[in-house]
ZAMARGU-4260 file (C-alpha; in steps of 0.2 Angstrom, whole numbers, plus 5000, padded with zeros to 4 digits):
<rodrens>
0) 4818/5470/5004 | 4809/5465/4988 | 4792/5467/4996 | 4798/5484/5002 | 4801/5489/4984
5) 4783/5484/4978 | 4775/5491/4994 | 4783/5508/4992 | 4781/5509/4973 | 4800/5511/4970
10) 4798/5497/4957 | 4789/5509/4946 | 4805/5518/4942 | 4811/5502/4933 | 4796/5495/4924
15) 4802/5491/4906 | 4787/5491/4894 | 4798/5488/4878 | 4806/5472/4883 | 4801/5458/4871
20) 4806/5445/4884 | 4795/5453/4897 | 4777/5456/4900 | 4777/5475/4897 | 4776/5478/4916
25) 4759/5468/4919 | 4767/5454/4929 | 4777/5467/4940 | 4761/5476/4943 | 4751/5460/4947
30) 4764/5455/4959 | 4764/5473/4967 | 4745/5472/4970 | 4747/5455/4978 | 4761/5461/4990
35) 4752/5477/4994 | 4737/5467/4999 | 4747/5456/5010 | 4755/5470/5019 | 4740/5481/5020
40) 4736/5485/5038 | 4721/5474/5045 | 4706/5481/5054 | 4706/5465/5063 | 4723/5462/5071
45) 4729/5445/5075 | 4724/5438/5092 | 4737/5426/5100 | 4731/5416/5114 | 4746/5412/5125
50) 4737/5396/5132 | 4733/5389/5115 | 4741/5373/5109 | 4752/5373/5093 | 4739/5364/5084
55) 4727/5378/5086 | 4726/5390/5071 | 4730/5408/5075 | 4716/5421/5073 | 4723/5430/5058
60) 4716/5437/5042 | 4718/5427/5026 | 4719/5432/5007 | 4714/5422/4993 | 4725/5427/4978
65) 4713/5422/4965 | 4716/5438/4954 | 4734/5435/4954 | 4732/5417/4950 | 4721/5421/4935
70) 4734/5434/4929 | 4748/5422/4930 | 4737/5410/4919 | 4736/5423/4906 | 4755/5426/4906
75) 4759/5407/4905 | 4746/5395/4899 | 4755/5381/4909 | 4748/5388/4925 | 4730/5389/4919
80) 4717/5379/4928 | 4717/5370/4945 | 4730/5357/4942 | 4745/5355/4953 | 4761/5363/4948
85) 4779/5362/4954 | 4783/5376/4966 | 4800/5377/4959 | 4794/5379/4941 | 4782/5393/4947
90) 4796/5402/4957 | 4807/5401/4942 | 4794/5409/4931 | 4790/5423/4944 | 4808/5428/4947
95) 4812/5427/4928 | 4796/5437/4923 | 4799/5450/4937 | 4817/5452/4932 | 4812/5455/4913
100) 4798/5467/4918 | 4810/5477/4929 | 4825/5476/4918 | 4834/5493/4915 | 4842/5487/4899
105) 4832/5492/4885 | 4841/5483/4871 | 4851/5468/4876 | 4868/5467/4867 | 4875/5451/4861
110) 4891/5447/4871 | 4902/5432/4866 | 4907/5422/4881 | 4925/5424/4885 | 4937/5409/4887
115) 4949/5407/4901 | 4965/5409/4891 | 4975/5406/4907 | 4968/5422/4915 | 4966/5423/4934
120) 4949/5417/4941 | 4945/5434/4949 | 4948/5444/4932 | 4938/5431/4922 | 4924/5430/4934
125) 4922/5449/4935 | 4921/5449/4916 | 4907/5436/4916 | 4898/5445/4930 | 4899/5462/4921
130) 4893/5454/4904 | 4878/5447/4913 | 4873/5464/4920 | 4875/5471/4903 | 4859/5461/4898
135) 4851/5458/4915 | 4850/5473/4927 | 4836/5473/4939 | 4833/5473/4957 | 4828/5454/4956
140) 4845/5450/4949 | 4853/5461/4963 | 4845/5451/4977 | 4844/5433/4971 | 4858/5431/4958
145) 4875/5422/4963 | 4889/5415/4952 | 4896/5398/4950 | 4912/5392/4942 | 4911/5377/4930
150) 4927/5370/4926 | 4932/5357/4913 | 4949/5348/4914 | 4955/5338/4899 | 4961/5321/4904
155) 4974/5321/4890 | 4982/5338/4890 | 4976/5344/4908 | 4970/5360/4900 | 4956/5369/4911
160) 4942/5378/4904 | 4931/5388/4915 | 4914/5397/4914 | 4906/5408/4927 | 4888/5407/4925
165) 4875/5416/4935 | 4861/5407/4945 | 4846/5411/4956 | 4843/5393/4962 | 4854/5379/4968
170) 4847/5362/4964 | 4854/5350/4976 | 4854/5331/4973 | 4850/5320/4988 | 4865/5309/4989
175) 4860/5291/4988 | 4870/5275/4989 | 4866/5261/4977 | 4855/5252/4990 | 4837/5255/4995
180) 4828/5250/5011 | 4813/5239/5009 | 4800/5233/5022 | 4796/5215/5023 | 4782/5206/5032
185) 4788/5188/5035 | 4775/5174/5039 | 4786/5160/5047 | 4784/5141/5043 | 4790/5136/5060
190) 4777/5134/5074 | 4778/5146/5088 | 4786/5160/5078 | 4777/5177/5076 | 4773/5186/5060
195) 4786/5200/5060 | 4792/5215/5050 | 4809/5216/5044 | 4819/5230/5035 | 4832/5224/5022
200) 4844/5234/5010 | 4846/5229/4992 | 4852/5237/4977 | 4839/5248/4968 | 4841/5239/4952
205) 4840/5222/4961 | 4827/5208/4960 | 4815/5199/4971 | 4828/5186/4974 | 4840/5199/4981
210) 4827/5204/4994 | 4824/5186/4999 | 4843/5183/5001 | 4845/5198/5012 | 4830/5193/5023
215) 4838/5175/5024 | 4854/5183/5029 | 4846/5192/5044 | 4836/5177/5049 | 4852/5166/5049
220) 4861/5179/5059 | 4847/5179/5072 | 4847/5160/5073 | 4866/5158/5075 | 4870/5173/5085
225) 4879/5189/5081 | 4873/5207/5076 | 4865/5211/5059 | 4875/5227/5058 | 4891/5218/5061
230) 4886/5204/5049 | 4883/5218/5036 | 4900/5225/5038 | 4908/5208/5037 | 4899/5205/5021
235) 4905/5221/5014 | 4923/5216/5018 | 4920/5199/5010 | 4914/5208/4994 | 4929/5219/4994
240) 4940/5204/4996 | 4931/5195/4982 | 4934/5210/4971 | 4953/5209/4975 | 4953/5191/4971
245) 4959/5186/4988 | 4957/5167/4989 | 4956/5167/5008 | 4940/5177/5008 | 4932/5169/4993
250) 4927/5153/5001 | 4917/5159/5016 | 4909/5172/5005 | 4903/5159/4992 | 4898/5147/5005
255) 4887/5160/5014 | 4880/5166/4998 | 4875/5148/4993 | 4867/5146/5010 | 4857/5162/5008
260) 4851/5156/4991 | 4845/5140/4998 | 4835/5149/5011 | 4828/5160/4998 | 4821/5145/4989
265) 4811/5141/5004 | 4802/5158/5003 | 4789/5165/4992 | 4784/5184/4989 | 4766/5187/4986
270) 4755/5201/4981 | 4744/5203/4996 | 4726/5209/4995 | 4713/5212/5009 | 4717/5196/5019
275) 4719/5187/5003 | 4734/5182/4991 | 4732/5188/4973 | 4747/5180/4966 | 4765/5174/4968
280) 4778/5186/4963 | 4793/5177/4953 | 4810/5178/4960 | 4817/5185/4944 | 4806/5200/4944
285) 4815/5217/4945 | 4811/5228/4960 | 4805/5242/4948 | 4790/5231/4944 | 4784/5232/4962
290) 4784/5251/4964 | 4768/5261/4966 | 4764/5272/4951 | 4758/5287/4961 | 4772/5288/4974
295) 4786/5278/4965 | 4790/5269/4981 | 4790/5250/4985 | 4776/5246/4997 | 4779/5233/5011
300) 4782/5216/5004 | 4774/5200/5010 | 4785/5185/5011 | 4780/5167/5016 | 4791/5153/5022
305) 4785/5138/5013 | 4788/5119/5014 | 4805/5113/5008 | 4804/5107/4990 | 4814/5091/4994
310) 4800/5083/5004 | 4804/5073/5020 | 4821/5066/5025 | 4816/5049/5020 | 4814/5054/5002
315) 4831/5062/5003 | 4840/5046/5008 | 4830/5036/4995 | 4835/5048/4981 | 4854/5045/4985
320) 4852/5026/4981 | 4838/5026/4968 | 4841/5032/4950 | 4831/5047/4945 | 4815/5044/4937
325) 4807/5053/4922 | 4791/5057/4932 | 4797/5069/4945 | 4786/5073/4960 | 4777/5090/4957
330) 4775/5103/4970 | 4759/5113/4970 | 4754/5130/4978 | 4738/5135/4986 | 4733/5152/4992
335) 4722/5150/5008 | 4711/5164/5015 | 4700/5163/5031 | 4682/5167/5031 | 4668/5169/5044
340) 4650/5172/5043 | 4645/5191/5046 | 4630/5202/5045 | 4632/5212/5029 | 4621/5227/5028
345) 4612/5230/5012 | 4615/5212/5006 | 4604/5208/4990 | 4602/5190/4993 | 4605/5185/5011
350) 4610/5196/5027 | 4624/5184/5032 | 4639/5183/5020 | 4656/5175/5022 | 4669/5188/5024
355) 4688/5186/5023 | 4698/5191/5039 | 4714/5187/5048 | 4730/5181/5040 | 4730/5172/5023
360) 4742/5157/5020 | 4753/5151/5006 | 4756/5132/5006 | 4767/5122/4995 | 4761/5104/4994
365) 4771/5089/4988 | 4761/5078/4975 | 4744/5087/4977 | 4737/5077/4963 | 4740/5061/4973
370) 4733/5068/4989 | 4716/5065/4995 | 4703/5077/5003 | 4708/5071/5020 | 4727/5074/5017
375) 4723/5092/5011 | 4713/5095/5027 | 4726/5088/5038 | 4739/5098/5030 | 4730/5114/5031
380) 4725/5111/5049 | 4743/5108/5054 | 4748/5125/5046 | 4733/5134/5054 | 4738/5129/5072
385) 4751/5142/5073 | 4738/5155/5068 | 4724/5150/5078 | 4723/5154/5097 | 4724/5139/5108
390) 4707/5142/5116 | 4698/5141/5099 | 4706/5125/5093 | 4694/5110/5091 | 4700/5093/5095
395) 4696/5079/5084 | 4689/5067/5097 | 4675/5080/5102 | 4670/5084/5084 | 4657/5076/5073
400) 4663/5066/5059 | 4649/5072/5047 | 4645/5088/5039 | 4626/5087/5036 | 4621/5087/5018
405) 4639/5086/5012 | 4642/5069/5019 | 4631/5061/5005 | 4641/5070/4992 | 4658/5065/4998
410) 4653/5047/4998 | 4649/5047/4980 | 4661/5043/4966 | 4667/5059/4958 | 4676/5063/4942
415) 4686/5079/4945 | 4678/5096/4946 | 4663/5091/4936 | 4655/5083/4951 | 4656/5096/4964
420) 4644/5103/4978 | 4640/5122/4976 | 4637/5133/4992 | 4626/5148/4993 | 4624/5160/5007
425) 4607/5153/5013 | 4613/5135/5016 | 4616/5130/5034 | 4631/5120/5028 | 4640/5136/5024
430) 4646/5139/5042 | 4633/5130/5052 | 4626/5112/5053 | 4636/5098/5060 | 4654/5103/5067
435) 4667/5097/5054 | 4681/5087/5059 | 4694/5101/5059 | 4681/5115/5064 | 4681/5122/5046
440) 4677/5117/5028 | 4688/5121/5013 | 4680/5129/4997 | 4687/5134/4980 | 4685/5153/4979
445) 4691/5168/4969 | 4707/5177/4973 | 4698/5190/4984 | 4688/5176/4993 | 4671/5184/4989
450) 4664/5171/4977 | 4667/5154/4969 | 4681/5152/4957 | 4672/5139/4946 | 4654/5143/4946
455) 4647/5158/4936 | 4642/5173/4945 | 4624/5171/4943 | 4624/5155/4952 | 4627/5164/4968
460) 4639/5151/4974 | 4651/5157/4987 | 4663/5142/4985 | 4662/5124/4980 | 4666/5112/4994
465) 4682/5102/4994 | 4676/5086/5003 | 4686/5079/5017 | 4686/5060/5011 | 4698/5047/5004
470) 4695/5053/4986 | 4708/5064/4976 | 4706/5082/4981 | 4698/5093/4968 | 4710/5107/4972
475) 4723/5111/4959 | 4740/5120/4959 | 4737/5139/4959 | 4719/5138/4967 | 4713/5150/4980
480) 4705/5140/4995 | 4695/5148/5008 | 4694/5141/5026 | 4676/5143/5031 | 4676/5142/5050
485) 4661/5134/5059 | 4650/5145/5069 | 4654/5135/5085 | 4672/5141/5084 | 4675/5157/5094
490) 4681/5170/5082 | 4678/5185/5094 | 4696/5187/5096 | 4698/5192/5078 | 4716/5186/5078
495) 4720/5170/5068 | 4737/5176/5062 | 4738/5193/5070 | 4746/5191/5087 | 4743/5209/5092
500) 4737/5207/5110 | 4753/5215/5117 | 4756/5227/5103 | 4752/5245/5106 | 4738/5251/5095
505) 4739/5270/5097 | 4740/5281/5082 | 4730/5269/5071 | 4716/5275/5061 | 4700/5266/5068
510) 4691/5269/5051 | 4704/5258/5041 | 4701/5240/5037 | 4704/5226/5049 | 4718/5220/5038
515) 4727/5237/5038 | 4725/5239/5057 | 4732/5222/5059 | 4747/5226/5048 | 4751/5241/5058
520) 4752/5232/5074 | 4764/5218/5068 | 4780/5218/5079 | 4795/5226/5071 | 4812/5217/5070
525) 4828/5226/5076 | 4833/5228/5058 | 4822/5243/5057 | 4835/5253/5067 | 4848/5249/5053
530) 4836/5251/5038 | 4838/5270/5035 | 4851/5279/5025 | 4868/5278/5031 | 4870/5297/5031
535) 4869/5307/5047 | 4859/5303/5063 | 4844/5292/5063 | 4845/5288/5044 | 4845/5306/5039
540) 4855/5316/5026 | 4864/5332/5031 | 4863/5348/5020 | 4882/5347/5019 | 4880/5330/5010
545) 4869/5338/4998 | 4881/5352/4995 | 4896/5340/4993 | 4885/5330/4980 | 4882/5346/4970
550) 4900/5350/4969 | 4906/5332/4966 | 4917/5330/4951 | 4909/5320/4937 | 4916/5312/4921
555) 4911/5319/4904 | 4914/5305/4891 | 4915/5317/4877 | 4918/5336/4877 | 4927/5348/4866
560) 4944/5353/4872 | 4949/5370/4865 | 4968/5366/4867 | 4968/5349/4859 | 4955/5355/4846
565) 4947/5338/4848 | 4933/5330/4858 | 4941/5322/4874 | 4937/5314/4890 | 4936/5327/4903
570) 4931/5330/4921 | 4918/5343/4927 | 4917/5351/4943 | 4904/5365/4949 | 4908/5377/4963
575) 4902/5393/4970 | 4911/5409/4965 | 4899/5423/4971 | 4887/5420/4985 | 4870/5428/4982
580) 4862/5439/4995 | 4847/5428/4996 | 4851/5409/4992 | 4837/5398/4986 | 4841/5379/4988
585) 4830/5366/4980 | 4831/5348/4984 | 4829/5336/4970 | 4815/5325/4978 | 4807/5320/4961
590) 4817/5307/4953 | 4813/5301/4935 | 4822/5286/4927 | 4820/5275/4913 | 4811/5262/4923
595) 4803/5271/4937 | 4798/5288/4944 | 4797/5292/4963 | 4798/5305/4976 | 4812/5304/4988
600) 4806/5306/5006 | 4823/5307/5015 | 4825/5318/5029 | 4838/5332/5025 | 4844/5340/5041
605) 4848/5358/5037 | 4853/5372/5049 | 4841/5385/5054 | 4856/5398/5058 | 4873/5398/5052
610) 4872/5388/5036 | 4890/5389/5029 | 4892/5387/5010 | 4911/5389/5011 | 4913/5370/5008
615) 4908/5373/4990 | 4915/5390/4987 | 4929/5390/4974 | 4946/5395/4980 | 4955/5410/4972
620) 4968/5406/4959 | 4986/5412/4960 | 4989/5427/4949 | 5007/5422/4948 | 5004/5405/4941
625) 4991/5411/4929 | 5003/5425/4922 | 5016/5411/4918 | 5005/5407/4903 | 5007/5425/4896
630) 4989/5424/4888 | 4983/5441/4895 | 4988/5459/4896 | 4988/5471/4911 | 4975/5482/4903
635) 4962/5468/4904 | 4962/5470/4923 | 4954/5487/4922 | 4939/5481/4912 | 4930/5476/4928
640) 4932/5494/4935 | 4930/5503/4919 | 4920/5498/4903 | 4912/5482/4911 | 4904/5491/4925
645) 4887/5494/4919 | 4879/5509/4928 | 4895/5512/4937 | 4892/5531/4936 | 4876/5530/4945
650) 4874/5531/4964 | 4871/5514/4973 | 4875/5506/4990 | 4889/5495/4995 | 4879/5479/4992
655) 4875/5484/4974 | 4880/5469/4962 | 4892/5480/4952 | 4899/5489/4967 | 4918/5488/4969
660) 4916/5484/4987 | 4904/5469/4984 | 4914/5454/4978 | 4901/5441/4985 | 4916/5431/4992
665) 4918/5439/5009 | 4903/5431/5018 | 4896/5413/5015 | 4886/5411/5030 | 4867/5411/5029
670) 4852/5411/5041 | 4835/5402/5036 | 4820/5412/5035 | 4808/5402/5024 | 4804/5384/5019
675) 4792/5377/5006 | 4786/5360/5010 | 4778/5347/4998 | 4767/5335/5007 | 4760/5320/4997
680) 4765/5308/4983 | 4773/5311/4966 | 4758/5314/4956 | 4748/5324/4969 | 4751/5333/4985
685) 4749/5349/4994 | 4761/5364/4997 | 4763/5373/5014 | 4776/5386/5019 | 4786/5389/5035
690) 4791/5407/5038 | 4801/5416/5051 | 4792/5432/5057 | 4802/5448/5057 | 4792/5455/5071
695) 4795/5442/5085 | 4807/5430/5077 | 4795/5415/5079 | 4791/5403/5065 | 4774/5401/5058
700) 4766/5387/5047 | 4755/5394/5033 | 4743/5380/5027 | 4731/5388/5015 | 4720/5400/5025
705) 4726/5394/5042 | 4742/5399/5052 | 4750/5389/5066 | 4764/5393/5078 | 4779/5382/5074
710) 4794/5377/5084 | 4811/5379/5075 | 4815/5361/5076 | 4799/5356/5068 | 4804/5366/5052
715) 4816/5352/5048 | 4806/5338/5042 | 4806/5326/5027 | 4794/5337/5017 | 4806/5351/5015
720) 4807/5355/4997 | 4814/5373/4994 | 4824/5383/5007 | 4826/5402/5008 | 4842/5408/5016
725) 4848/5426/5018 | 4866/5430/5020 | 4872/5436/5037 | 4880/5452/5031 | 4864/5458/5022
730) 4851/5454/5036 | 4850/5472/5042 | 4852/5480/5025 | 4839/5491/5016 | 4834/5491/4998
735) 4845/5507/4995 | 4860/5497/4999 | 4857/5485/4985 | 4849/5496/4972 | 4848/5514/4965
740) 4830/5518/4970 | 4830/5536/4964 | 4819/5541/4950 | 4828/5542/4933 | 4822/5554/4920
745) 4814/5546/4905 | 4814/5529/4912 | 4801/5519/4922 | 4782/5523/4924 | 4772/5535/4935
750) 4757/5528/4945 | 4745/5537/4933 | 4754/5528/4918 | 4753/5511/4927 | 4735/5514/4931
755) 4731/5518/4912 | 4741/5503/4907 | 4731/5491/4918 | 4715/5498/4912 | 4719/5494/4894
760) 4715/5475/4897 | 4726/5470/4883 | 4735/5457/4894 | 4726/5456/4910 | 4716/5467/4923
765) 4721/5467/4941 | 4706/5472/4952
</rodrens>
């Protein structure tokens, strides 16, 4: 209908060149040129191949709206350049600008907003509606404008004050509970267990320790039987009981919480790099510190089960009978990565370089300062057994007890790190020479495992050797240690921590790094099925939930009450009074808080046909009850039909916004005809559109210059950002039903006048 107005030049009758809030008709003309170009008959009609797949673009002409883009940049400097802009902001600017350029009101009067004063809702809403069209009377307002009711109720005197504001877009919040879903990769301590992905739910303002406790809860449930979902519901009941101070439920809740806290102390979260550990994340860190800046989301977290901090059982028994000493035993952490010798193209010094691969390890060692090199090797070897396939393990009795040149150094007396053996890429002892006792050598390396952590870069050292001898180990707490596998060890499997032989690898990008591909193949725990939102099917949110959240009552701590004549605590509720002919619904996917910013990627399930807004439409008030207040006169009822009816003497259709037969409350059911999708992250992305064709009723996906056939079920996806619905009772209507399209003497412009105006070039030139 709107495109019909611009295609057939009926918009020229409404161009307002004197409106100081508009663009003297330039924006309307620029938009008209764009619409006319889009609907211009093509010399190359679209060819549809019935046998083509949905992924094949249709053979259709494309239009690059560069001229329109340049014109918009002249009207609004915020749209200058090639930076990405929010589609909702652009849509708001276009609709507001077109409305001002086509506004039939030459001089906008000042109208004071009326108070309710106990009048019926119908009367008061009509007064607000008429007052709005005394200032804004355009075909844009007739098609896209609705009216909502905003009511404030004083908690003290129960007085209700109502406002009936116009709107063109409904901004719907995505209902969220106070918890978020976080993916975790658990590296188990117990031998025989596989690395596995879990999904836990914690409060959005929680800490790392909350994640660890939630993960411990799932692990405990798996080990002792029971279903995770049932356990969660039980926990919720215990939390409610705790709030009600019921003594019977307090004890088991506290006992379980203490157990989960103890299990969490045996876990450590790390910042994972490319097959290497960068750092250990403290338990007290807030989850907001873990969010990715671009997307605002929390990436998968890597968690290790580590050795108990109490040591062995013997030390426990001894601690019961012996008094505590001042010199407590220290526990140290080592980040261990695996390296193997690979041919590196373009290497400056040597064609073969040690490259990190496989799964890194985090170990907690009791009394590292008192441990020898042999103790450290034995501990690392014991931990590596669960990550190394059986066929590549090297038994001690068939391995050499010497390591070539390094054997001489290990027998020498050393004084800490000052006396250490450097290793360069051209040394045979790097991954060759005699087979070490455990099939590998340990070296001190940087966090990413690429070079030595102690030697300067110009020395070309790839890691100083930690000797396997009876002397104190030169490793210290917080060091990164590389396990350099000997060439005799068969590393062709490429596993070493990634047990992916039976995992389906389809859909994984082969160009991604080995670490990324291995992460994608990790087996998922059943908690993934419970990790989504609690709304709707398969973790989705329904449009009804969004509408209910929009109309949800909220508390206003301080608002002026016209009855009490003071600031009081009040409640606010927003509902729809008039349903617009064309409804634009925007999802609030971009969330900004004091601590974080993110894009909400929840799937909102919205109906293609038959979207009903009646659930948020305000009910009509009783005239009898309102008259009891005695605050209005019968003469006010006639204002809507008389002096408030702007343009009532003109000729217009039954759907005109000021028509007596168009209340906007008789139909609240809509059908979808267009969707704007935002693909990508918060700070960057790409917009595409899904539109329903008027010719054949099929859906098409418009992605820049390419058009694809689309199934209606594929329109509903997590990238949906703005929805366009048309009311059922106006689907077959024409522009004449909404607007007086007749030429009015002394108003608007002719085609010749528009052409002269555009050639002046004072604002822009459309070619």
